[in-house]
Backbone as numpy.savetxt, mean C-alpha at the origin, in Angstrom:
# Nx Ny Nz CAx CAy CAz Cx Cy Cz
27.60 -10.24 -12.47 26.39 -9.56 -12.00 26.58 -9.12 -10.56
26.11 -7.91 -10.27 26.17 -7.40 -8.90 24.79 -6.90 -8.51
24.32 -7.33 -7.34 23.00 -6.97 -6.85 23.13 -5.97 -5.70
22.42 -4.85 -5.82 22.24 -3.93 -4.71 20.88 -4.22 -4.08
20.87 -4.53 -2.79 19.61 -4.75 -2.08 19.23 -3.47 -1.35
18.11 -2.89 -1.73 17.66 -1.65 -1.09 17.20 -1.92 0.33
17.55 -1.03 1.22 17.11 -1.11 2.61 16.77 0.31 3.06
15.50 0.57 3.43 14.44 -0.39 3.73 13.74 -0.93 2.48
13.16 -2.09 2.63 12.38 -2.75 1.59 11.36 -3.64 2.30
10.38 -4.13 1.52 9.45 -5.12 2.06 8.52 -4.57 3.13
8.11 -5.46 4.03 7.06 -5.17 4.99 7.23 -3.80 5.66
6.17 -3.00 5.58 6.10 -1.79 6.40 5.49 -2.18 7.75
5.49 -1.26 8.68 5.02 -1.58 10.03 3.52 -1.85 10.05
2.75 -1.20 9.14 1.31 -1.45 9.09 0.99 -2.85 8.60
1.72 -3.30 7.56 1.55 -4.67 7.06 1.95 -5.67 8.12
3.08 -5.41 8.76 3.57 -6.31 9.81 2.53 -6.42 10.93
1.94 -5.27 11.30 0.92 -5.27 12.35 -0.29 -6.11 11.94
-0.75 -5.95 10.69 -1.93 -6.68 10.23 -1.68 -8.19 10.22
-0.50 -8.60 9.73 -0.18 -10.02 9.66 -0.05 -10.62 11.06
0.63 -9.91 11.95 0.77 -10.40 13.32 -0.58 -10.47 14.03
-1.47 -9.53 13.71 -2.80 -9.56 14.30 -3.58 -10.78 13.84
-3.47 -11.11 12.56 -4.14 -12.30 12.04 -3.55 -13.56 12.66
-2.25 -13.61 12.79 -1.61 -14.76 13.44 -2.11 -14.90 14.87
-2.19 -13.79 15.60 -2.65 -13.82 16.98 -4.10 -14.29 17.07
-4.93 -13.86 16.11 -6.33 -14.26 16.11 -6.48 -15.76 15.85
-5.66 -16.29 14.95 -5.70 -17.74 14.68 -5.33 -18.51 15.94
-4.29 -18.05 16.61 -3.84 -18.72 17.85 -4.90 -18.62 18.94
-5.51 -17.44 19.05 -6.46 -17.19 20.14 -7.80 -17.88 19.89
-8.29 -17.85 18.66 -9.66 -18.31 18.39 -9.72 -19.58 17.56
-8.67 -19.91 16.84 -8.73 -21.02 15.91 -9.54 -20.65 14.68
-10.01 -21.65 13.96 -10.75 -21.44 12.72 -12.17 -21.97 12.88
-13.15 -21.50 12.11 -13.00 -20.58 10.97 -12.76 -19.14 11.42
-12.06 -18.42 10.58 -11.80 -17.01 10.79 -11.88 -16.34 9.42
-12.59 -15.23 9.36 -12.83 -14.55 8.09 -12.05 -13.23 8.05
-11.63 -12.84 6.84 -10.97 -11.56 6.63 -11.67 -10.85 5.49
-12.02 -9.57 5.72 -12.68 -8.79 4.68 -11.64 -8.28 3.70
-11.70 -8.79 2.47 -10.70 -8.56 1.43 -9.36 -9.19 1.84
-8.33 -8.98 1.03 -7.02 -9.54 1.35 -6.44 -8.81 2.54
-5.82 -9.55 3.46 -5.24 -8.92 4.64 -4.20 -7.89 4.24
-3.40 -8.20 3.24 -2.51 -7.25 2.56 -2.48 -7.67 1.10
-2.03 -6.78 0.22 -2.03 -7.09 -1.20 -0.75 -7.82 -1.60
-0.71 -9.11 -1.23 0.42 -9.95 -1.64 -0.04 -11.40 -1.76
0.23 -11.99 -2.93 -0.23 -13.35 -3.21 0.34 -14.36 -2.22
1.62 -14.23 -1.90 2.27 -15.21 -1.03 1.66 -15.19 0.38
1.42 -14.00 0.89 0.84 -13.87 2.23 -0.57 -14.42 2.25
-1.37 -14.05 1.27 -2.77 -14.48 1.23 -2.86 -15.99 1.03
-2.08 -16.53 0.10 -2.12 -17.98 -0.15 -1.69 -18.77 1.07
-0.74 -18.25 1.83 -0.30 -18.94 3.04 -1.44 -19.05 4.05
-2.16 -17.94 4.25 -3.27 -17.98 5.20 -4.42 -18.81 4.67
-4.68 -18.77 3.37 -5.72 -19.62 2.79 -5.43 -21.09 3.03
-4.16 -21.47 2.85 -3.78 -22.88 3.02 -3.98 -23.35 4.46
-4.03 -22.40 5.38 -4.21 -22.73 6.79 -5.68 -22.65 7.21
-6.56 -22.27 6.28 -7.99 -22.29 6.56 -8.65 -20.95 6.75
-7.90 -19.86 6.64 -8.51 -18.52 6.74 -9.35 -18.27 5.49
-10.51 -17.69 5.67 -11.42 -17.42 4.56 -11.44 -15.92 4.27
-11.08 -15.55 3.04 -11.10 -14.16 2.61 -12.40 -13.90 1.85
-13.11 -12.83 2.21 -14.42 -12.57 1.64 -14.46 -11.18 1.03
-15.40 -11.00 0.09 -15.58 -9.71 -0.57 -16.83 -8.98 -0.10
-17.73 -9.71 0.56 -18.96 -9.10 1.07 -19.28 -9.66 2.45
-20.02 -8.89 3.22 -20.46 -9.35 4.54 -21.41 -10.54 4.41
-22.12 -10.64 3.28 -23.05 -11.75 3.06 -22.34 -13.10 3.12
-21.03 -13.12 2.85 -20.27 -14.37 2.88 -19.88 -14.80 4.29
-20.14 -13.94 5.27 -19.74 -14.23 6.65 -20.97 -14.66 7.45
-20.94 -15.84 8.06 -22.10 -16.30 8.84 -22.33 -15.41 10.07
-23.57 -15.43 10.56 -23.86 -14.72 11.80 -23.04 -15.31 12.94
-22.65 -14.43 13.87 -21.88 -14.81 15.07 -20.47 -15.30 14.75
-20.01 -15.09 13.50 -18.65 -15.49 13.15 -17.67 -14.40 13.60
-16.40 -14.63 13.32 -15.35 -13.65 13.66 -14.72 -13.15 12.37
-14.62 -11.83 12.24 -14.18 -11.20 11.00 -13.10 -10.16 11.29
-12.03 -10.19 10.49 -10.97 -9.20 10.61 -11.03 -8.25 9.44
-10.88 -6.95 9.73 -10.77 -5.94 8.68 -9.31 -5.81 8.29
-9.05 -5.74 6.99 -7.68 -5.76 6.48 -6.96 -4.45 6.76
-5.67 -4.43 6.41 -4.83 -3.25 6.64 -5.33 -2.04 5.86
-6.11 -2.25 4.81 -6.54 -1.14 3.95 -7.74 -0.40 4.49
-8.37 -0.92 5.54 -9.54 -0.27 6.10 -10.81 -0.62 5.35
-11.94 -0.27 5.96 -13.25 -0.57 5.36 -14.16 0.65 5.47
-15.22 0.63 4.68 -16.23 1.68 4.72 -17.10 1.51 5.96
-17.68 2.60 6.46 -18.53 2.52 7.67 -19.68 1.54 7.54
-20.27 1.43 6.34 -21.42 0.53 6.21 -21.03 -0.93 6.40
-19.77 -1.26 6.15 -19.31 -2.64 6.38 -19.34 -2.93 7.88
-18.89 -1.97 8.67 -18.93 -2.14 10.13 -20.37 -2.29 10.62
-21.27 -1.48 10.06 -22.67 -1.54 10.47 -23.28 -2.90 10.13
-23.04 -3.38 8.90 -23.60 -4.68 8.48 -23.05 -5.81 9.34
-21.77 -5.73 9.69 -21.17 -6.76 10.55 -21.85 -6.76 11.92
-22.10 -5.58 12.46 -22.76 -5.49 13.77 -24.18 -6.04 13.71
-24.88 -5.77 12.61 -26.25 -6.25 12.46 -26.33 -7.78 12.41
-25.22 -8.41 11.97 -25.19 -9.88 11.90 -24.51 -10.49 13.13
-24.30 -9.66 14.16 -23.66 -10.15 15.38 -22.27 -10.72 15.14
-21.58 -10.17 14.15 -20.25 -10.65 13.82 -19.23 -9.95 14.72
-18.37 -10.76 15.35 -17.28 -10.19 16.15 -16.19 -9.70 15.19
-15.76 -8.45 15.35 -14.78 -7.90 14.42 -13.45 -7.58 15.11
-12.39 -7.72 14.34 -11.04 -7.37 14.77 -10.52 -6.39 13.73
-10.08 -5.23 14.15 -9.72 -4.17 13.22 -8.21 -4.10 13.05
-7.72 -4.56 11.88 -6.29 -4.51 11.58 -5.97 -3.38 10.61
-6.85 -2.36 10.54 -6.59 -1.22 9.66 -5.28 -0.54 10.04
-4.45 -0.25 9.04 -3.21 0.48 9.30 -3.55 1.81 9.97
-2.89 2.17 11.06 -3.18 3.44 11.73 -3.03 4.66 10.83
-2.17 4.59 9.82 -2.02 5.72 8.90 -3.25 5.86 8.01
-3.83 4.72 7.61 -5.08 4.75 6.85 -6.21 5.25 7.74
-6.25 4.77 8.98 -7.28 5.20 9.92 -7.20 6.71 10.14
-5.99 7.27 10.13 -5.82 8.71 10.30 -6.48 9.47 9.14
-6.33 8.94 7.92 -6.97 9.58 6.77 -8.49 9.56 6.94
-9.03 8.42 7.41 -10.47 8.33 7.65 -10.92 9.40 8.64
-10.15 9.58 9.71 -10.52 10.59 10.71 -10.46 12.00 10.12
-9.47 12.24 9.28 -9.37 13.56 8.65 -10.55 13.82 7.72
-10.98 12.79 7.00 -12.15 12.94 6.13 -13.36 13.36 6.96
-13.57 12.68 8.07 -14.73 13.00 8.91 -14.63 14.41 9.47
-13.41 14.80 9.87 -13.23 16.13 10.46 -13.47 17.23 9.43
-12.88 17.07 8.25 -13.05 18.10 7.23 -14.48 18.14 6.70
-15.10 16.98 6.56 -16.49 16.95 6.09 -17.41 17.63 7.10
-17.15 17.41 8.39 -17.96 18.05 9.43 -17.82 19.56 9.41
-16.66 20.04 8.93 -16.40 21.48 8.85 -16.71 22.05 7.47
-17.50 21.29 6.69 -18.03 21.76 5.41 -16.97 22.00 4.33
-15.88 21.22 4.38 -14.89 21.27 3.31 -15.30 20.33 2.18
-14.94 20.69 0.96 -14.94 19.74 -0.14 -13.56 19.09 -0.16
-13.54 17.76 -0.09 -12.29 17.01 0.02 -11.93 16.46 -1.35
-10.74 16.80 -1.83 -10.23 16.23 -3.07 -9.25 15.13 -2.67
-9.60 13.90 -3.02 -8.77 12.75 -2.65 -7.98 12.29 -3.87
-6.66 12.30 -3.76 -5.81 11.77 -4.82 -5.63 10.28 -4.55
-6.06 9.45 -5.50 -5.97 8.01 -5.28 -6.40 7.23 -6.51
-6.39 5.91 -6.37 -6.72 5.02 -7.49 -8.12 4.45 -7.31
-8.97 4.73 -8.27 -10.35 4.27 -8.24 -10.41 2.75 -8.11
-11.20 2.27 -7.15 -11.37 0.84 -6.97 -10.41 0.20 -5.99
-9.37 0.92 -5.56 -8.45 0.37 -4.57 -9.18 0.26 -3.23
-8.92 -0.83 -2.49 -9.62 -1.07 -1.23 -9.52 0.12 -0.28
-8.33 0.70 -0.18 -8.16 1.84 0.72 -9.02 3.02 0.30
-9.06 3.30 -0.98 -9.82 4.43 -1.50 -11.32 4.21 -1.29
-11.79 3.00 -1.51 -13.21 2.70 -1.31 -13.61 2.99 0.14
-12.80 2.50 1.07 -13.10 2.73 2.49 -13.07 4.20 2.84
-12.06 4.91 2.35 -11.91 6.33 2.67 -13.06 7.16 2.11
-13.40 6.94 0.84 -14.45 7.75 0.21 -15.81 7.53 0.85
-16.05 6.34 1.34 -17.36 6.06 1.92 -17.53 6.61 3.34
-16.48 7.23 3.89 -16.65 7.92 5.17 -17.53 9.16 5.00
-17.43 9.82 3.84 -18.24 11.02 3.58 -18.38 11.22 2.08
-19.08 10.30 1.42 -19.12 10.32 -0.05 -19.66 11.61 -0.65
-20.53 12.30 0.09 -21.11 13.54 -0.44 -20.11 14.69 -0.42
-18.98 14.51 0.28 -18.00 15.59 0.44 -16.70 15.34 -0.31
-16.54 14.17 -0.96 -15.25 13.79 -1.55 -15.34 13.70 -3.06
-14.29 14.21 -3.70 -14.10 14.05 -5.14 -12.77 13.33 -5.35
-12.79 12.23 -6.09 -11.58 11.46 -6.36 -10.91 11.95 -7.63
-9.60 12.17 -7.57 -8.83 12.47 -8.78 -7.69 11.46 -8.89
-7.51 10.92 -10.09 -6.44 9.95 -10.34 -5.31 10.55 -11.16
-5.66 11.45 -12.07 -4.69 11.98 -13.03 -4.77 13.50 -13.07
-3.73 14.11 -13.62 -3.73 15.57 -13.74 -4.90 16.05 -14.59
-5.31 15.24 -15.58 -6.45 15.63 -16.41 -7.73 15.76 -15.58
-7.85 14.95 -14.51 -9.02 15.06 -13.64 -9.04 16.41 -12.93
-7.85 16.90 -12.58 -7.76 18.19 -11.90 -8.17 19.31 -12.86
-7.68 19.23 -14.11 -8.05 20.24 -15.11 -9.56 20.30 -15.31
-10.24 19.15 -15.13 -11.68 19.08 -15.37 -12.53 19.45 -14.15
-11.89 19.72 -13.01 -12.64 20.07 -11.81 -13.35 21.42 -11.98
-14.63 21.43 -11.64 -15.40 22.68 -11.69 -15.85 23.01 -10.27
-15.00 23.73 -9.55 -15.29 24.10 -8.17 -15.07 25.60 -8.00
-15.77 26.16 -7.06 -15.57 27.56 -6.72 -14.26 27.69 -5.95
-13.28 28.45 -6.48 -11.99 28.57 -5.80 -12.08 29.22 -4.43
-13.22 29.85 -4.13 -13.40 30.47 -2.82 -14.02 29.53 -1.80
-14.42 28.33 -2.24 -14.97 27.34 -1.31 -13.87 26.79 -0.41
-14.27 26.16 0.68 -13.32 25.51 1.58 -12.89 24.17 0.95
-11.64 24.08 0.56 -11.13 22.89 -0.14 -9.92 22.33 0.60
-9.81 21.00 0.61 -8.65 20.33 1.21 -8.28 19.15 0.33
-6.99 18.86 0.21 -6.54 17.70 -0.54 -5.96 16.67 0.43
-6.43 15.43 0.28 -5.90 14.28 1.00 -5.47 13.24 -0.03
-4.70 12.24 0.41 -4.23 11.23 -0.54 -4.34 9.83 0.01
-4.44 8.90 -0.92 -4.21 7.49 -0.62 -2.79 7.38 -0.06
-2.58 6.49 0.90 -1.29 6.47 1.60 -0.16 5.86 0.78
-0.47 5.10 -0.27 0.56 4.30 -0.94 0.95 4.83 -2.32
0.80 6.12 -2.53 1.08 6.69 -3.85 2.54 7.07 -4.02
2.87 7.50 -5.22 4.20 8.01 -5.53 4.34 9.43 -4.99
5.39 9.66 -4.21 5.62 10.98 -3.64 5.74 12.03 -4.74
6.55 11.74 -5.75 6.80 12.72 -6.82 5.53 13.04 -7.58
4.80 12.00 -7.99 3.57 12.21 -8.74 2.55 12.99 -7.92
2.44 12.64 -6.65 1.46 13.29 -5.79 1.81 14.75 -5.57
3.09 15.05 -5.37 3.51 16.44 -5.18 3.14 17.29 -6.39
3.33 16.74 -7.58 3.00 17.51 -8.79 1.51 17.75 -8.89
0.71 16.77 -8.48 -0.74 16.95 -8.53 -1.20 17.95 -7.48
-0.57 17.93 -6.31 -0.93 18.90 -5.27 -0.57 20.31 -5.73
0.59 20.44 -6.37 0.98 21.76 -6.87 0.00 22.26 -7.93
-0.46 21.35 -8.78 -1.45 21.73 -9.80 -2.75 22.18 -9.15
-3.16 21.46 -8.10 -4.37 21.86 -7.38 -4.21 23.24 -6.75
-3.03 23.51 -6.21 -2.79 24.82 -5.58 -2.78 25.95 -6.62
-2.32 25.63 -7.83 -2.35 26.64 -8.89 -3.79 26.96 -9.28
-4.61 25.92 -9.34 -6.00 26.12 -9.76 -6.86 26.67 -8.61
-6.55 26.22 -7.39 -7.32 26.63 -6.21 -6.35 27.13 -5.14
-5.94 28.38 -5.20 -4.90 28.90 -4.30 -5.21 28.75 -2.82
-6.48 28.66 -2.46 -6.85 28.57 -1.04 -6.93 27.14 -0.52
-6.68 26.15 -1.37 -6.76 24.75 -0.93 -5.69 24.47 0.12
-6.02 23.64 1.08 -5.06 23.29 2.13 -4.69 21.81 2.03
-3.51 21.47 2.56 -3.05 20.08 2.59 -2.00 19.94 3.67
-1.73 18.70 4.06 -0.65 18.44 5.01 0.66 18.28 4.28
1.71 18.00 5.03 3.03 17.76 4.45 3.00 16.45 3.69
3.23 16.51 2.36 3.12 15.33 1.50 1.74 14.68 1.64
0.76 15.53 2.04 -0.58 15.03 2.32 -0.47 13.85 3.28
-0.93 12.65 2.89 -0.95 11.53 3.83 -0.14 10.33 3.36
0.86 10.55 2.52 1.64 9.42 2.04 2.39 8.77 3.19
2.31 7.46 3.26 2.92 6.68 4.33 4.44 6.86 4.32
5.01 7.00 5.52 6.46 7.19 5.63 7.21 6.03 4.98
6.71 4.80 5.12 7.40 3.63 4.57 7.37 3.67 3.05
6.22 4.05 2.49 6.14 4.21 1.04 7.16 5.24 0.57
7.25 6.35 1.29 8.18 7.40 0.91 9.63 6.92 1.01
9.97 6.20 2.09 11.34 5.71 2.25 11.74 4.77 1.13
10.82 3.90 0.72 11.15 2.94 -0.33 11.31 3.64 -1.68
10.51 4.67 -1.90 10.65 5.43 -3.14 11.94 6.25 -3.15
12.30 6.80 -1.99 13.56 7.54 -1.90 14.76 6.64 -2.16
14.68 5.39 -1.69 15.78 4.44 -1.92 15.94 4.17 -3.42
14.82 4.02 -4.13 14.88 3.82 -5.58 15.56 5.02 -6.24
15.17 6.22 -5.84 15.74 7.43 -6.44 17.23 7.54 -6.18
17.68 7.16 -4.99 19.09 7.29 -4.62 19.96 6.22 -5.28
19.41 5.03 -5.46 20.22 3.91 -5.94 20.09 3.65 -7.43
19.04 4.17 -8.06 18.83 3.94 -9.50 20.03 4.34 -10.36
20.74 5.44 -10.06 21.88 5.81 -10.92 23.01 4.79 -10.92
22.98 3.84 -9.98 24.07 2.87 -9.87 23.84 1.62 -10.70
22.62 1.44 -11.26 22.25 0.13 -11.79 21.73 0.21 -13.22
21.65 -0.99 -13.82 21.14 -1.14 -15.19 19.67 -1.56 -15.21
19.27 -2.34 -14.20 17.91 -2.88 -14.14 17.44 -2.83 -12.68
16.16 -2.56 -12.49 15.56 -2.60 -11.14 14.49 -3.68 -11.13
14.55 -4.55 -10.13 13.51 -5.55 -9.90 12.76 -5.17 -8.63
11.44 -5.05 -8.74 10.60 -4.75 -7.60 9.79 -5.99 -7.27
9.96 -6.52 -6.09 9.22 -7.70 -5.65 7.89 -7.24 -5.05
6.79 -7.69 -5.62 5.47 -7.32 -5.13 4.39 -7.81 -6.07
3.20 -7.99 -5.55 2.09 -8.48 -6.37 1.49 -7.36 -7.21
0.85 -7.75 -8.31 0.34 -6.79 -9.27 -0.77 -5.91 -8.74
-1.46 -6.33 -7.66 -2.53 -5.51 -7.09 -2.03 -4.65 -5.93
-0.71 -4.62 -5.74 -0.12 -3.80 -4.68 0.20 -2.41 -5.23
-0.52 -1.41 -4.76 -0.33 -0.05 -5.27 1.09 0.45 -5.03
1.60 0.27 -3.81 2.92 0.82 -3.52 4.02 0.10 -4.29
3.83 -1.19 -4.58 4.82 -1.92 -5.39 4.86 -1.39 -6.81
3.69 -1.15 -7.39 3.63 -0.61 -8.75 4.24 0.79 -8.81
4.03 1.57 -7.74 4.61 2.92 -7.73 6.13 2.86 -7.69
6.69 1.86 -7.02 8.16 1.73 -6.99 8.70 1.47 -8.39
8.04 0.56 -9.11 8.48 0.28 -10.48 8.33 1.51 -11.37
7.24 2.23 -11.20 7.03 3.45 -11.98 8.09 4.50 -11.67
8.50 4.55 -10.40 9.54 5.52 -10.01 10.85 5.20 -10.72
11.20 3.91 -10.76 12.42 3.52 -11.46 12.38 3.85 -12.93
11.25 3.57 -13.56 11.09 3.87 -14.99 11.20 5.37 -15.24
10.61 6.17 -14.35 10.66 7.61 -14.51 12.09 8.14 -14.42
12.95 7.39 -13.74 14.36 7.77 -13.61 15.21 7.23 -14.75
14.56 6.57 -15.71 15.27 6.09 -16.89 15.91 4.73 -16.77
15.50 3.96 -15.76 16.06 2.62 -15.56 14.96 1.58 -15.79
15.25 0.59 -16.60 14.26 -0.47 -16.82 13.88 -1.08 -15.47
12.58 -1.06 -15.17 12.09 -1.52 -13.86 10.98 -2.53 -14.06
11.12 -3.68 -13.42 10.19 -4.79 -13.64 9.58 -5.22 -12.31
8.24 -5.28 -12.28 7.53 -5.77 -11.10 7.40 -7.28 -11.20
7.89 -7.99 -10.18 7.82 -9.46 -10.18 7.16 -9.93 -8.89
6.37 -11.00 -9.00 5.72 -11.56 -7.82 6.67 -12.45 -7.04
7.67 -12.99 -7.73 8.64 -13.86 -7.08 9.66 -14.36 -8.07
10.51 -15.27 -7.60 11.62 -15.75 -8.43 11.15 -16.43 -9.70
9.95 -17.04 -9.66 9.47 -17.75 -10.85 9.06 -16.78 -11.96
8.99 -15.47 -11.66 8.70 -14.48 -12.69 9.95 -13.93 -13.37
11.11 -14.28 -12.85 12.36 -13.76 -13.41 12.73 -14.57 -14.66
12.95 -13.87 -15.75 13.36 -14.48 -17.01 14.86 -14.28 -17.17
15.61 -15.37 -17.23 17.08 -15.25 -17.35 17.48 -14.54 -18.64
16.57 -14.53 -19.63 16.86 -13.86 -20.88 16.93 -12.34 -20.76
16.50 -11.83 -19.59 16.60 -10.39 -19.38 18.04 -9.92 -19.18
18.94 -10.86 -18.88 20.28 -10.49 -18.42 21.37 -11.12 -19.29
22.53 -10.47 -19.33 23.71 -11.09 -19.95 24.73 -11.54 -18.90
24.46 -11.21 -17.64 25.32 -11.66 -16.56 26.31 -10.63 -16.07
26.34 -9.46 -16.72 27.27 -8.41 -16.31 26.57 -7.20 -15.71
25.26 -7.29 -15.50 24.49 -6.13 -15.06 24.72 -5.81 -13.58
24.44 -4.57 -13.27 24.24 -4.15 -11.89 22.74 -4.02 -11.70
22.21 -4.72 -10.68 20.77 -4.83 -10.47 20.40 -4.29 -9.09
19.33 -3.52 -9.04 18.77 -3.09 -7.77 17.52 -3.91 -7.49
17.45 -4.49 -6.31 16.25 -5.22 -5.90 15.65 -4.52 -4.69
14.37 -4.21 -4.80 13.60 -3.68 -3.67 12.29 -4.46 -3.62
11.47 -4.13 -2.64 10.21 -4.86 -2.49 9.15 -3.93 -1.94
7.93 -4.11 -2.42 6.80 -3.35 -1.92 6.53 -3.64 -0.46
5.71 -2.80 0.15 5.51 -2.86 1.60 4.74 -4.07 2.08
4.20 -4.88 1.16 3.49 -6.09 1.57 4.20 -7.37 1.09
5.43 -7.24 0.59 6.16 -8.40 0.06 7.04 -9.02 1.15
6.92 -10.33 1.39 7.73 -10.99 2.42 9.21 -11.04 2.05
10.07 -10.98 3.06 11.51 -10.99 2.82 11.97 -12.32 2.22
11.32 -13.43 2.58 11.78 -14.71 2.03 11.60 -14.76 0.51
10.60 -14.03 -0.01 10.42 -13.99 -1.46 11.56 -13.20 -2.10
11.97 -12.10 -1.45 13.12 -11.33 -1.94 14.36 -12.21 -1.98
14.59 -12.96 -0.92 15.79 -13.80 -0.84 15.75 -14.93 -1.88
14.56 -15.44 -2.18 14.44 -16.44 -3.25 14.89 -15.86 -4.59
14.56 -14.59 -4.83 14.96 -13.92 -6.07 16.48 -13.76 -6.12
17.05 -13.37 -4.99 18.51 -13.22 -4.91 19.20 -14.55 -5.18
18.71 -15.61 -4.56 19.31 -16.93 -4.74 19.21 -17.40 -6.19
18.10 -17.10 -6.84 17.93 -17.49 -8.23 18.98 -16.82 -9.10
19.24 -15.52 -8.86 20.24 -14.80 -9.65 21.66 -15.25 -9.30
21.89 -15.58 -8.05 23.19 -16.11 -7.66 23.46 -17.44 -8.33
22.44 -18.27 -8.39 22.60 -19.60 -9.00 22.87 -19.49 -10.49
22.17 -18.60 -11.17 22.27 -18.51 -12.63 23.41 -17.62 -13.12
23.81 -16.64 -12.30 24.80 -15.67 -12.78 25.95 -15.43 -11.80
26.00 -16.27 -10.74 27.07 -16.11 -9.75 27.12 -14.68 -9.22
25.94 -14.11 -8.98 25.83 -12.70 -8.60 26.39 -12.46 -7.20
27.03 -11.31 -7.04 27.43 -10.84 -5.72 26.36 -9.90 -5.19
26.29 -9.77 -3.86 25.20 -9.03 -3.24 25.76 -7.98 -2.27
25.19 -6.78 -2.36 25.58 -5.69 -1.47 24.31 -4.97 -1.00
24.17 -4.87 0.32 23.00 -4.17 0.86 23.33 -2.69 1.02
22.39 -1.83 0.58 22.57 -0.39 0.68 21.41 0.20 1.49
21.74 0.76 2.65 20.71 1.36 3.50 20.65 2.86 3.24
19.45 3.35 2.96 19.27 4.77 2.65 18.48 5.51 3.71
17.74 4.78 4.55 16.98 5.39 5.64 16.56 4.27 6.59
15.88 4.66 7.66 15.45 3.69 8.66 13.97 3.87 8.94
13.22 2.77 8.94 11.82 2.81 9.36 11.79 2.71 10.88
11.48 3.80 11.55 11.58 3.82 13.01 10.23 3.79 13.72
9.14 4.02 12.98 7.82 4.06 13.59 7.37 2.65 13.96
6.59 2.53 15.04 6.04 1.22 15.42 4.58 1.39 15.81
3.79 0.33 15.57 2.37 0.33 15.91 2.08 -0.78 16.90
1.22 -0.49 17.85 0.77 -1.51 18.80 -0.28 -2.38 18.13
-0.23 -3.68 18.40 -1.24 -4.57 17.84 -2.60 -4.25 18.45
-3.67 -4.32 17.63 -5.01 -4.16 18.20 -5.31 -5.30 19.16
-6.17 -5.03 20.09 -6.51 -6.05 21.09 -7.29 -7.17 20.42
-6.87 -8.40 20.64 -7.56 -9.57 20.10 -8.15 -10.32 21.29
-9.46 -10.13 21.51 -10.08 -10.78 22.66 -11.47 -11.31 22.33
């Protein structure tokens, strides 16, 4: 067995920023400390903070007055900020700057009387926060069939934005379909897909021809992790999303495979290494790291005071 380790993989800079911000808040303020939704979509990260006493909540009602609350990397709707202020809750904003940029674009386009078509997954934390910036101006589309069913005046002011963690290929095809139906619609380059998401998907595309099986390390509620597995499948390679080494079934392998391992943007590196060690132990696997691009962007931590 031979393992190709994709690089870049795992934590993106936005996830890293959110986790470091939570660590800094624990050090600065101690506990109790509340986080609105999961800080990032990864079981290992969330369970680690839970074990240390951090409380993850789904509603502001769960947060006592005068408590301290952190907003997750996925961002929140404006009404959540208002409710927190009404309860005198001190807030720390760990929203990924790329998600925050989409929120600002929504407000700008809505103010200029555009109808915003948002490509994203219904119910995802990021999408909920984004749509609630201007719900009267946004239409969510998940599939190409949703685009076919759109009834809009092609002469209206239209713009397409996207959830940051989608598949580049799938999103490009949907944007092209929108442009065919609405020739005057405008969009940015790849709309708003996160550079880290794109780099990880590009690595899958470049390395998939070398392997028999792809393992993607990431939790089932991680959008970008699921998109990586879908990208591998679309390229004709069996691709399996695993939360960690305990999800690996040795019956999947005969011991002679070439395997690509990558990880979603919220998956810790130690979980990736546990998977590698498991395969080395069971199949005497050799390991080769393949770098296809570099994540060069950096974000400053929000002020924790």
